[in-house]
C-alpha positions, 0 to 999 in steps of 0.5 A: 500500500505504501507506494514510494518512489525509490529514485527520489530521495526523501528531503526534509523541509529544511533541505528543500527550503534551502534549495529553493532559496539558493535557486531564487538567489541565483536567479535574482543575481542574474536578473540584477546583472542583466538590468545593470548592464542594460542601464549602463548605456553600453550600446554594444559599441565596444567602448569607442572608435567610431569617429563620430565625436559626441554624436553616438548611434545609441538611441538613449544618448540621442534622446538625452542629448540635443540632437534633432530626431529627424536629421540627426545632424543639427541641435534641437533649437525649437519647440512646437506650440501647443504641445511644447515638444522640443525634438527637432532643429528649426530647419526640420521643424519648418519642413514639417510645418510646411508639409500637408500633415502638420503634426508633432513627430513625438505626440502627433498633435497638430502644430499651431506654431513653431518657436525658436529657442535661443541659448544665452 
């Protein structure tokens, strides 16, 4: 009547608990290493080279910096009214504003005006 499986050793509750906690700890460490690597901003460029100067191909750096999201050449120097997004240079903003579809490239809201930013 007492059917037991001989291939599985009988483990105490404490041994099972230690095994579960150690496996979860290893998984947590692996996840933390992955998250830290992703947050470090390393875009796989190998640490340099490239000759691109300050302008990098990393999307996070392009977003955080002041590079136009349309041409990637000029600095962001204008903003759209009424949404207030500052994502493009003035030349690209004029091109968008003079086109048939006058919408912000970030939020797709209608552009009423373009205002140029002047740095001191």
